[in-house]
TINUMI-797169 format. One record per residue (C-alpha): chain; residue number from 1; y, x, z; residue in three letters. Coordinates in nm, 2 decimals, always signed. Each point is the difference from the previous one (the first is absolute). Layout:
  mol  seq       v       u       w  type
    A  NUM       Y       X       Z   ALA
...
# end
This chain:
  mol  seq       v       u       w  type
    A    1   -0.96   -1.46   -0.33   MET
    A    2   -0.05   +0.36   +0.17   THR
    A    3   -0.12   +0.08   +0.33   LEU
    A    4   +0.17   +0.25   +0.19   SER
    A    5   -0.11   +0.24   +0.28   ALA
    A    6   +0.15   -0.27   +0.28   GLU
    A    7   -0.32   +0.02   +0.20   PRO
    A    8   +0.10   +0.35   +0.12   ILE
    A    9   +0.34   -0.11   +0.07   VAL
    A   10   -0.16   -0.30   +0.21   TYR
    A   11   -0.22   +0.25   +0.19   GLY
    A   12   +0.26   +0.23   +0.08   LEU
    A   13   +0.23   -0.28   +0.14   ILE
    A   14   -0.29   -0.11   +0.21   PHE
    A   15   -0.04   +0.36   +0.12   ILE
    A   16   +0.38   +0.01   +0.09   ALA
    A   17   -0.02   -0.30   +0.19   VAL
    A   18   -0.27   +0.14   +0.22   LEU
    A   19   +0.20   +0.33   +0.04   VAL
    A   20   +0.30   -0.20   +0.08   LEU
    A   21   -0.15   -0.20   +0.26   VAL
    A   22   -0.14   +0.29   +0.18   GLU
    A   23   +0.30   +0.17   -0.01   GLY
    A   24   +0.22   -0.25   +0.16   VAL
    A   25   -0.26   -0.02   +0.26   TYR
    A   26   -0.01   +0.34   +0.09   LEU
    A   27   +0.37   +0.02   -0.03   VAL
    A   28   +0.06   -0.32   +0.24   ALA
    A   29   -0.26   +0.11   +0.26   PHE
    A   30   -0.05   +0.36   -0.05   GLY
    A   31   -0.30   +0.23   -0.06   LYS
    A   32   -0.21   -0.06   +0.32   SER
    A   33   -0.06   -0.34   -0.12   ILE
    A   34   -0.20   +0.13   -0.31   SER
    A   35   -0.37   +0.01   +0.05   LEU
    A   36   -0.03   +0.33   -0.21   ASN
    A   37   +0.18   +0.17   +0.32   LYS
    A   38   -0.23   -0.15   +0.25   ARG
    A   39   +0.28   +0.08   +0.26   VAL
    A   40   -0.03   -0.18   +0.34   ASN
    A   41   +0.30   -0.23   -0.07   ARG
    A   42   -0.01   -0.17   +0.35   ARG
    A   43   +0.03   +0.36   +0.17   LEU
    A   44   +0.27   +0.10   -0.27   GLU
    A   45   +0.23   -0.28   +0.09   MET
    A   46   -0.05   +0.07   +0.41   LEU
    A   47   +0.11   +0.39   -0.06   ASP
    A   48   +0.31   -0.12   -0.17   LYS
    A   49   +0.10   -0.18   +0.33   GLY
    A   50   -0.08   -0.34   -0.08   THR
    A   51   -0.13   -0.22   +0.31   LYS
    A   52   -0.36   -0.08   +0.02   ARG
    A   53   +0.05   -0.38   +0.02   ASP
    A   54   +0.24   +0.04   -0.29   GLU
    A   55   -0.27   +0.19   -0.20   VAL
    A   56   -0.25   -0.27   +0.10   LEU
    A   57   +0.22   -0.27   -0.11   ALA
    A   58   +0.08   +0.13   -0.34   LYS
    A   59   -0.37   +0.12   -0.08   LEU
    A   60   -0.12   -0.37   +0.12   ARG
    A   61   +0.24   -0.17   -0.22   LYS
    A   62   -0.09   +0.22   -0.31   GLU
    A   63   -0.36   -0.08   +0.08   MET
    A   64   +0.02   -0.37   +0.07   ASP
    A   65   +0.29   -0.11   -0.22   GLN
    A   66   -0.19   -0.07   -0.31   HIS
    A   67   -0.26   -0.24   +0.11   MET
    A   68   +0.27   -0.23   +0.15   THR
    A   69   +0.21   -0.01   -0.34   SER
    A   70   -0.28   -0.14   -0.22   ARG
    A   71   +0.22   -0.31   -0.07   GLY
    A   72   +0.21   +0.21   -0.20   LEU
    A   73   +0.01   -0.08   -0.36   PRO
    A   74   -0.19   +0.27   -0.21   LEU
    A   75   -0.10   +0.18   +0.36   TYR
    A   76   -0.33   -0.17   +0.07   SER
    A   77   -0.18   +0.18   -0.26   ILE
    A   78   +0.15   +0.36   +0.16   LEU
    A   79   -0.03   -0.09   +0.39   ALA
    A   80   -0.35   +0.09   +0.07   ASP
    A   81   +0.01   +0.34   -0.19   ARG
    A   82   +0.35   +0.06   +0.14   ALA
    A   83   -0.15   -0.07   +0.34   GLN
    A   84   -0.27   +0.27   -0.05   LYS
    A   85   +0.21   +0.25   -0.14   ALA
    A   86   +0.28   -0.04   +0.28   ALA
    A   87   +0.25   +0.00   -0.24   ILE
    A   88   +0.35   +0.04   +0.15   ALA
    A   89   +0.18   -0.19   -0.21   PHE
    A   90   +0.08   -0.36   +0.11   THR
    A   91   -0.12   -0.28   -0.22   PRO
    A   92   +0.35   -0.09   -0.08   GLN
    A   93   +0.06   +0.38   -0.10   GLN
    A   94   -0.32   +0.00   -0.21   LEU
    A   95   +0.08   -0.30   -0.16   ILE
    A   96   +0.36   +0.18   -0.10   MET
    A   97   -0.22   +0.29   -0.12   VAL
    A   98   -0.17   -0.22   -0.23   MET
    A   99   +0.32   -0.15   -0.14   ILE
    A  100   +0.14   +0.34   -0.02   GLY
    A  101   -0.28   +0.19   -0.17   VAL
    A  102   -0.05   -0.32   -0.23   SER
    A  103   +0.38   +0.04   -0.14   VAL
    A  104   -0.06   +0.36   -0.05   VAL
    A  105   -0.32   -0.05   -0.18   ALA
    A  106   +0.20   -0.27   -0.22   PHE
    A  107   +0.28   +0.25   -0.07   VAL
    A  108   -0.27   +0.25   -0.09   GLY
    A  109   -0.15   -0.24   -0.26   LEU
    A  110   +0.33   -0.09   -0.13   THR
    A  111   +0.09   +0.36   -0.05   VAL
    A  112   -0.35   +0.12   -0.14   GLY
    A  113   -0.15   -0.30   -0.18   THR
    A  114   +0.10   -0.25   -0.24   GLU
    A  115   -0.18   -0.29   +0.16   ALA
    A  116   +0.17   -0.33   +0.04   GLY
    A  117   +0.17   -0.15   +0.29   LEU
    A  118   -0.25   -0.20   +0.13   ALA
    A  119   -0.26   +0.27   -0.04   VAL
    A  120   +0.23   +0.26   +0.19   ARG
    A  121   +0.06   -0.23   +0.28   VAL
    A  122   -0.40   -0.10   +0.04   VAL
    A  123   -0.08   +0.37   -0.02   MET
    A  124   +0.28   +0.11   +0.22   GLY
    A  125   -0.13   -0.27   +0.28   LEU
    A  126   -0.33   +0.12   -0.04   THR
    A  127   +0.05   +0.37   +0.01   MET
    A  128   +0.21   -0.07   +0.30   GLY
    A  129   -0.20   -0.21   +0.21   VAL
    A  130   -0.33   +0.16   -0.15   GLY
    A  131   +0.12   +0.36   +0.07   GLY
    A  132   +0.09   -0.10   +0.36   VAL
    A  133   -0.35   -0.18   +0.06   PHE
    A  134   -0.17   +0.32   -0.11   PHE
    A  135   +0.18   +0.23   +0.19   TRP
    A  136   -0.05   -0.22   +0.32   ILE
    A  137   -0.36   -0.03   -0.09   SER
    A  138   -0.07   +0.39   -0.06   SER
    A  139   +0.20   +0.07   +0.33   LYS
    A  140   -0.21   -0.26   +0.20   ALA
    A  141   -0.34   +0.14   -0.16   LYS
    A  142   +0.09   +0.36   +0.08   LYS
    A  143   +0.13   -0.06   +0.36   ARG
    A  144   -0.32   -0.24   +0.10   VAL
    A  145   -0.23   +0.28   -0.17   SER
    A  146   +0.18   +0.26   +0.20   LEU
    A  147   -0.05   -0.19   +0.35   ILE
    A  148   -0.36   -0.06   -0.11   GLU
    A  149   -0.05   +0.34   -0.02   GLU
    A  150   +0.18   +0.12   +0.30   GLN
    A  151   -0.16   -0.26   +0.26   LEU
    A  152   -0.33   +0.18   +0.06   PRO
    A  153   +0.20   +0.32   +0.11   ASP
    A  154   +0.23   -0.24   +0.21   ALA
    A  155   -0.28   -0.15   +0.20   VAL
    A  156   -0.16   +0.33   +0.05   GLU
    A  157   +0.31   +0.09   +0.14   LEU
    A  158   +0.02   -0.29   +0.23   MET
    A  159   -0.35   +0.09   +0.12   VAL
    A  160   +0.08   +0.35   +0.09   ARG
    A  161   +0.30   -0.11   +0.17   SER
    A  162   -0.16   -0.27   +0.21   LEU
    A  163   -0.28   +0.27   +0.11   ARG
    A  164   +0.25   +0.24   +0.15   VAL
    A  165   +0.15   -0.29   +0.20   GLY
    A  166   +0.28   -0.14   -0.19   HIS
    A  167   +0.03   -0.39   +0.01   PRO
    A  168   -0.04   -0.19   -0.31   PHE
    A  169   +0.41   -0.07   -0.06   SER
    A  170   +0.03   +0.39   +0.01   SER
    A  171   -0.28   +0.06   -0.20   ALA
    A  172   +0.19   -0.23   -0.28   ILE
    A  173   +0.32   +0.18   +0.07   SER
    A  174   -0.18   +0.36   -0.06   ILE
    A  175   -0.15   -0.13   -0.31   VAL
    A  176   +0.36   -0.11   -0.12   SER
    A  177   +0.15   +0.37   +0.05   LYS
    A  178   -0.31   +0.19   -0.11   GLU
    A  179   -0.12   -0.19   -0.35   ILE
    A  180   +0.24   -0.04   -0.31   LYS
    A  181   +0.14   -0.31   -0.16   ASP
    A  182   -0.02   -0.27   -0.06   PRO
    A  183   -0.27   -0.05   +0.25   LEU
    A  184   +0.19   +0.21   +0.26   ALA
    A  185   +0.29   -0.26   +0.00   THR
    A  186   -0.21   -0.28   +0.01   GLU
    A  187   -0.15   +0.11   +0.35   PHE
    A  188   +0.35   +0.12   +0.10   GLY
    A  189   +0.11   -0.37   -0.03   ILE
    A  190   -0.31   -0.10   +0.22   ILE
    A  191   +0.07   +0.27   +0.26   ALA
    A  192   +0.37   -0.13   +0.04   ASP
    A  193   -0.12   -0.35   +0.00   GLU
    A  194   -0.26   +0.07   +0.28   ALA
    A  195   +0.28   +0.16   +0.19   SER
    A  196   +0.21   -0.32   -0.03   TYR
    A  197   -0.28   -0.20   +0.15   GLY
    A  198   -0.19   -0.12   -0.31   ARG
    A  199   -0.39   +0.00   +0.00   ASP
    A  200   -0.15   +0.30   -0.19   ILE
    A  201   -0.29   -0.25   -0.14   GLY
    A  202   +0.25   -0.24   -0.13   ASP
    A  203   +0.22   +0.28   -0.15   ALA
    A  204   -0.29   +0.15   -0.20   LEU
    A  205   -0.12   -0.36   -0.10   LYS
    A  206   +0.36   -0.06   -0.15   ALA
    A  207   -0.01   +0.32   -0.16   MET
    A  208   -0.37   -0.05   -0.16   ALA
    A  209   +0.11   -0.35   -0.13   GLU
    A  210   +0.31   +0.14   -0.17   ARG
    A  211   -0.16   +0.27   -0.17   LEU
    A  212   -0.33   -0.20   -0.05   ASP
    A  213   -0.23   +0.28   +0.10   MET
    A  214   -0.35   -0.07   +0.10   GLN
    A  215   -0.01   +0.35   +0.21   ASP
    A  216   +0.32   -0.09   +0.20   LEU
    A  217   -0.16   -0.34   +0.08   ARG
    A  218   -0.33   +0.17   +0.15   PHE
    A  219   +0.27   +0.24   +0.18   LEU
    A  220   +0.17   -0.32   +0.14   ALA
    A  221   -0.31   -0.18   +0.10   VAL
    A  222   -0.14   +0.30   +0.17   ALA
    A  223   +0.29   +0.06   +0.20   VAL
    A  224   +0.04   -0.38   +0.12   SER
    A  225   -0.33   -0.03   +0.09   ILE
    A  226   +0.00   +0.31   +0.19   GLN
    A  227   +0.35   -0.14   +0.20   GLN
    A  228   -0.21   -0.32   +0.08   GLN
    A  229   -0.34   +0.12   +0.09   SER
    A  230   +0.05   +0.38   +0.08   GLY
    A  231   -0.24   +0.27   -0.10   GLY
    A  232   +0.05   +0.37   -0.13   ASN
    A  233   +0.27   -0.02   -0.25   LEU
    A  234   -0.03   +0.34   -0.13   ALA
    A  235   -0.39   -0.05   -0.08   GLU
    A  236   +0.08   -0.32   -0.17   ILE
    A  237   +0.27   +0.15   -0.21   LEU
    A  238   -0.20   +0.31   -0.09   GLU
    A  239   -0.28   -0.22   -0.14   GLY
    A  240   +0.29   -0.20   -0.16   LEU
    A  241   +0.13   +0.32   -0.15   ALA
    A  242   -0.36   +0.10   -0.15   LYS
    A  243   -0.02   -0.35   -0.15   VAL
    A  244   +0.36   +0.02   -0.17   ILE
    A  245   -0.06   +0.34   -0.15   ARG
    A  246   -0.35   -0.13   -0.12   ALA
    A  247   +0.18   -0.30   -0.19   ARG
    A  248   +0.27   +0.23   -0.12   PHE
    A  249   -0.28   +0.25   -0.14   ARG
    A  250   -0.16   -0.28   -0.17   LEU
    A  251   +0.32   -0.16   -0.15   PHE
    A  252   +0.05   +0.35   -0.15   ARG
    A  253   -0.35   +0.02   -0.14   ARG
    A  254   +0.02   -0.34   -0.16   VAL
    A  255   +0.36   +0.09   -0.14   LYS
    A  256   -0.14   +0.30   -0.14   ALA
    A  257   -0.32   -0.19   -0.15   ILE
    A  258   +0.23   -0.26   -0.17   THR
    A  259   +0.28   +0.23   -0.10   ALA
    A  260   -0.17   +0.03   -0.36   GLU
    A  261   -0.01   -0.35   -0.05   ALA
    A  262   +0.37   -0.06   +0.12   GLN
    A  263   +0.12   +0.26   -0.24   TRP
    A  264   -0.21   -0.11   -0.28   SER
    A  265   +0.16   -0.34   +0.04   GLY
    A  266   +0.37   +0.14   +0.03   LYS
    A  267   -0.08   +0.20   -0.32   PHE
    A  268   -0.15   -0.28   -0.21   LEU
    A  269   +0.32   -0.20   +0.08   SER
    A  270   +0.25   +0.29   -0.02   GLY
    A  271   -0.12   +0.18   -0.33   PHE
    A  272   +0.08   -0.27   -0.24   PRO
    A  273   +0.37   -0.02   +0.17   VAL
    A  274   +0.01   +0.39   -0.04   GLY
    A  275   -0.13   -0.02   -0.34   ALA
    A  276   +0.29   -0.26   -0.09   LEU
    A  277   +0.24   +0.22   +0.11   ILE
    A  278   -0.10   +0.32   -0.18   VAL
    A  279   -0.01   -0.22   -0.31   ILE
    A  280   +0.34   -0.11   +0.03   GLN
    A  281   +0.13   +0.33   +0.06   VAL
    A  282   -0.15   +0.19   -0.26   THR
    A  283   +0.00   -0.29   -0.28   ASP
    A  284   +0.23   -0.27   +0.08   PRO
    A  285   -0.09   -0.22   -0.32   ASN
    A  286   -0.35   +0.00   +0.07   TYR
    A  287   -0.02   -0.38   +0.08   TYR
    A  288   +0.24   -0.09   -0.27   ASP
    A  289   -0.27   -0.17   -0.22   GLU
    A  290   -0.14   -0.24   +0.27   VAL
    A  291   +0.30   -0.03   +0.26   ILE
    A  292   +0.12   -0.30   -0.20   ASP
    A  293   -0.31   -0.18   -0.01   HIS
    A  294   -0.02   -0.31   +0.23   PRO
    A  295   -0.29   +0.10   +0.19   TRP
    A  296   +0.15   +0.37   +0.11   PHE
    A  297   +0.18   -0.13   +0.31   ILE
    A  298   -0.28   -0.21   +0.13   PRO
    A  299   -0.25   +0.26   -0.06   ALA
    A  300   +0.22   +0.24   +0.18   CYS
    A  301   +0.01   -0.23   +0.31   PHE
    A  302   -0.39   -0.08   -0.02   VAL
    A  303   -0.07   +0.38   -0.01   VAL
    A  304   +0.23   +0.06   +0.31   GLY
    A  305   -0.16   -0.29   +0.19   ALA
    A  306   -0.37   +0.19   -0.08   PHE
    A  307   +0.16   +0.30   +0.11   LEU
    A  308   +0.13   -0.17   +0.32   VAL
    A  309   -0.31   -0.16   +0.08   ALA
    A  310   -0.21   +0.31   -0.06   ASN
    A  311   +0.21   +0.18   +0.29   LEU
    A  312   -0.06   -0.31   +0.23   ILE
    A  313   -0.34   -0.03   -0.06   VAL
    A  314   -0.08   +0.38   +0.04   MET
    A  315   +0.20   +0.01   +0.32   ARG
    A  316   -0.20   -0.30   +0.12   ALA
    A  317   -0.36   +0.15   -0.08   LEU
    A  318   +0.12   +0.32   +0.18   VAL
    A  319   +0.18   -0.17   +0.29   ASN
    A  320   -0.29   +0.10   +0.27   ILE
    A  321   +0.08   -0.13   +0.37   LYS
    A  322   -0.11   +0.26   +0.23   VAL
# end
């Protein structure tokens, strides 16, 4: 029995799945939806002549549709991350994408490998579902990180707007126009909802819960208390901006301190896999003498389990809450 360079084929197919999903997403919704562009998508839609209420309805549907569809098969594992990433695909479309890329992965495995039918089916589904899950998780993590980075500047802009005499609803609207996405569109939705009569405090609470961000909860609570009890909102938000910025700096410092341990864990788990791929490419017959041994396959599973456990344990050790 001879091993081949099939691990490389599997890796290339998985990368192709990610590229295909991103390509379909950009084609379907345009470049403005990409976080790399940081274009204010809401203002772009308004500039194209779309009515304000239609833009609000579309954006709210995109941001709220995932949590209401948790009962769909396979979708519960994606709902929370899709919500944070504000994926424009509907839940049904995402499931269709998973099925489509699973078929593409199966075809790629059929053409590029000699694996059996059962293995190709299982790996095709794994790559399709896993690829979409990885893609959504990456987008959610990036979007939440951008919002956390933008929030202190947004709050400080609110403070300056309040001090020159603007009401809080106008301050929210100014923030939605002056900063970049993704936070600009989020605050733009709140400004539009406020103009249609929704309480700003409730809108901020809903945004904080949807994104699961503690700093946004602080902002929502501060605004709600000020609405009920009165007080100088500008001073309250100025203090909150300092707290948020200090928390953000502390988080970055903790992240920098733990980065070495994180990359050590990733390297220790990834190096054996990389060494295996290099060996298969340079000498496909390297394991011929032991591959038929009854303990070879079980040993491979044990080693794989240890590598995965190493990643999990290292991530748990350095996951310090700020």
